[in-house]
C-alpha positions in Angstrom: -8.2 -307.5 -28.2 -4.8 -305.8 -27.7 -4.2 -305.9 -31.6 -7.1 -303.4 -32.0 -5.0 -300.4 -30.9 -2.1 -301.0 -33.5 -4.6 -301.6 -35.8 -6.4 -298.3 -35.4 -3.0 -296.4 -35.4 -2.9 -297.2 -39.1 -6.1 -295.0 -40.0 -5.0 -292.0 -37.7 -3.8 -289.9 -40.7 -4.7 -286.1 -41.0 -6.3 -286.7 -44.3 -8.0 -290.3 -43.5 -11.5 -290.3 -44.4 -14.0 -290.2 -41.3 -10.8 -289.7 -39.1 -12.9 -288.1 -36.2 -15.0 -291.4 -36.3 -11.9 -293.4 -35.8 -10.8 -291.0 -33.0 -14.0 -291.6 -31.3 -13.8 -295.3 -31.7 -10.3 -295.4 -30.3 -11.4 -293.3 -27.2 -14.3 -295.7 -26.6 -12.1 -298.6 -26.8 -9.9 -297.4 -24.2 -10.4 -298.2 -20.3 -8.6 -298.6 -17.2 -7.8 -302.1 -17.9 -6.0 -301.7 -21.0 -2.1 -301.7 -20.4 -0.3 -298.3 -20.7 2.3 -299.7 -23.3 -0.5 -300.2 -25.8 -2.0 -296.5 -25.4 1.5 -295.0 -25.5 1.7 -295.6 -29.2 -1.7 -294.2 -29.7 -0.8 -291.0 -27.8 2.5 -290.7 -29.8 0.5 -291.3 -33.1 -2.2 -288.6 -32.6 0.4 -286.0 -31.5 2.6 -286.7 -34.6 -0.6 -286.6 -37.0 -2.6 -283.8 -35.4 -0.8 -281.7 -32.8 1.8 -280.3 -35.0 2.3 -276.6 -36.5 2.0 -278.2 -40.3 -1.8 -279.3 -39.3 -4.7 -276.8 -39.4 -6.1 -275.4 -36.2 -8.9 -277.6 -36.4 -7.0 -280.8 -36.5 -4.7 -279.6 -33.6 -7.7 -278.9 -31.5 -9.4 -282.4 -32.2 -6.0 -283.9 -31.5 -5.5 -282.6 -28.2 -9.0 -283.3 -27.1 -8.7 -286.7 -28.3 -5.3 -287.1 -26.3 -7.3 -285.5 -23.0 -10.0 -288.0 -23.5 -7.7 -291.2 -23.8 -5.8 -289.8 -20.8 -9.1 -289.5 -18.8 -10.3 -293.1 -19.4 -6.7 -294.6 -18.9 -5.2 -292.4 -16.1 -2.5 -295.2 -15.8 -0.7 -293.6 -18.9 0.4 -290.6 -16.8 2.1 -292.6 -14.2 5.6 -291.8 -14.2 6.4 -295.3 -12.8 4.7 -296.9 -16.0 6.8 -294.8 -18.3 10.1 -295.6 -16.7 9.3 -299.2 -16.9 8.1 -299.4 -20.4 10.8 -300.3 -23.0 11.2 -300.4 -26.8 9.0 -298.7 -29.4 6.3 -298.1 -26.7 8.5 -296.1 -24.5 7.5 -292.5 -23.8 8.6 -289.7 -21.8 5.2 -288.8 -20.2 6.4 -285.6 -18.4 7.9 -283.9 -21.5 4.9 -285.2 -23.6 2.5 -283.7 -21.1 4.3 -280.5 -20.9 4.3 -280.2 -24.9 0.7 -280.6 -25.0 -0.1 -278.0 -22.1 2.1 -275.6 -24.1 -0.7 -275.2 -26.6 -3.0 -273.4 -24.0 -1.2 -270.2 -25.0 -1.7 -270.8 -29.0 -2.7 -268.0 -31.0 -5.8 -269.7 -32.3 -8.7 -269.7 -30.2 -10.0 -273.3 -30.5 -6.5 -274.8 -29.8 -6.0 -272.6 -26.9 -9.2 -273.7 -25.4 -8.2 -277.5 -25.9 -4.7 -276.8 -24.4 -6.2 -275.2 -21.6 -8.9 -278.0 -21.0 -6.0 -280.6 -21.0 -3.9 -278.3 -18.4 -7.0 -278.2 -16.3 -7.4 -282.1 -16.4 -3.6 -282.5 -15.6 -4.0 -280.2 -12.7 -6.5 -282.5 -11.2 -5.1 -285.8 -12.0 -1.2 -285.5 -11.8 -0.1 -281.7 -11.2 3.5 -282.9 -10.7 3.9 -283.4 -14.5 3.4 -279.5 -15.1 5.8 -276.9 -14.6 5.3 -274.9 -11.2 3.8 -271.7 -13.1 1.2 -273.9 -14.6 -0.1 -275.9 -11.6 -2.5 -273.0 -10.3 -3.7 -272.8 -6.8 -5.7 -276.3 -6.7 -2.9 -278.1 -8.8 -0.2 -276.5 -6.1 -2.5 -278.0 -3.4 -2.6 -281.5 -5.0 1.1 -281.5 -5.6 1.8 -280.8 -2.1 -0.3 -283.8 -1.2 1.4 -285.7 -3.7 -1.6 -286.6 -5.8 -1.0 -289.0 -8.6 -2.9 -291.5 -10.7 -2.9 -295.1 -9.7 -0.6 -297.3 -11.8 -1.8 -300.2 -14.0 -4.0 -302.8 -12.1 -3.8 -300.9 -8.7 -7.0 -300.4 -6.8 -8.1 -298.2 -4.0 -9.5 -300.5 -1.4 -11.8 -299.1 1.5 -11.1 -300.6 4.9 -14.7 -299.0 6.2 -17.3 -296.6 5.4 -16.1 -293.5 4.0 -17.0 -290.6 6.3 -17.6 -292.8 9.5 -14.7 -291.0 11.3 -16.6 -287.5 10.8 -19.7 -289.1 12.7 -17.6 -290.2 15.5 -15.8 -287.0 15.8 -19.4 -285.4 15.8 -20.9 -287.4 18.2 -17.6 -287.1 20.8 -18.0 -283.2 20.5 -21.9 -283.3 21.0 -21.5 -285.4 24.2 -18.6 -283.0 25.4 -20.9 -280.0 24.6 -23.7 -281.4 26.5 -21.5 -282.3 29.5 -20.3 -278.6 29.7 -23.9 -277.2 29.5 -25.1 -279.6 32.4 -22.2 -278.3 34.5 -23.1 -274.7 33.5 -19.6 -273.9 32.2 -19.0 -270.9 29.9 -19.7 -271.8 26.2 -17.2 -270.3 23.8 -17.4 -269.5 20.1 -16.3 -273.2 19.1 -19.4 -274.5 21.2 -21.6 -272.0 19.7 -20.8 -273.3 16.4 -21.2 -276.8 17.3 -24.8 -275.9 18.7 -25.7 -274.4 15.3 -24.5 -277.4 13.8 -26.4 -279.7 16.1 -29.6 -277.6 15.4 -29.1 -277.8 11.8 -28.4 -281.5 11.8 -31.5 -282.2 14.0 -33.8 -279.9 11.9 -32.7 -282.0 8.7 -33.6 -285.2 10.6 -36.9 -283.9 11.5 -38.0 -282.7 8.0 -36.8 -286.2 6.7 -38.8 -288.0 9.3 -41.9 -285.7 8.5 -41.5 -286.7 4.9 -41.4 -290.2 5.4 -44.4 -289.9 7.8 -46.2 -288.1 5.1 -45.5 -290.7 2.5 -46.7 -293.5 4.9 -49.9 -291.5 5.9 -50.6 -291.1 2.2 -50.4 -294.7 1.5 -52.5 -295.6 4.5 -55.2 -292.9 3.2 -55.0 -294.5 -0.1 -55.8 -298.0 1.3 -58.7 -296.7 3.5 -60.2 -294.9 0.2 -59.8 -298.1 -1.5 -61.5 -300.1 1.3 -64.2 -297.7 1.7 -65.1 -297.9 -2.2 -65.1 -301.7 -1.9 -67.6 -301.4 1.1 -69.8 -298.9 -1.3 -70.0 -301.4 -3.9 -73.5 -303.2 -3.5 -74.3 -306.5 -5.1 -76.7 -306.2 -8.2 -80.3 -306.7 -7.4 -81.9 -309.7 -8.5 -84.5 -309.4 -11.4 -87.3 -311.8 -11.3 -88.2 -312.8 -14.8 -91.9 -313.6 -15.4 -92.7 -316.7 -17.5 -95.6 -316.4 -20.2 -98.2 -318.9 -20.6 -96.6 -320.6 -23.4 -93.3 -321.3 -21.6 -95.4 -322.8 -18.7 -97.4 -325.1 -21.0 -94.1 -326.3 -22.5 -92.6 -327.1 -19.2 -95.7 -328.8 -18.1 -95.5 -331.2 -21.1 
């Protein structure tokens, strides 16, 4: 169904009837399994027809929000490696494109400025290296130092174990060291005091969870007991003796 995306580009004009519905269908039709080369053409068409100074402020805000929504559903379009490998009409300079759209965060119109800031915040969390240093902010700068970037097309994150299991192992080792130190009667420093408070908090949470589970089991047992008592209370109906009259006895004798 890759022919759908070039088909939708024909109806993305600024004066097209129900163009907002067409943009909504385009966003819904994009997902992480769509090749970036198919999405580059859509992004360029939206930017050319909506995000320009000749368009109205409402059209610009709609276009920026549509671009942000498409990039959120297809993060691989923000990958520099994918943009460098693209050739022909689908080629696009992602870094220049992102910076041009992010510059609308300082637009004089309020709706356009809000849409531009929302796009900039999205890029800060997804691929802050595409922004200039002054636009990354604290969170974006931290992610930039950690070399955060979206995965390429077809790339998947595979977990080799249970996420957070290393924290449990670390906690158990600290707990064992603290208990050994406490048995020897050694001096407890601030770090040990923090660990003791953390242990109490964890144990308290476990006790509350066990109590809740016990209450649920007790409620189920009470319900079963009540049902059994109700069944025992139900008595069999008394038999009613029907007396026959003389005519019925006479007919039976005949």
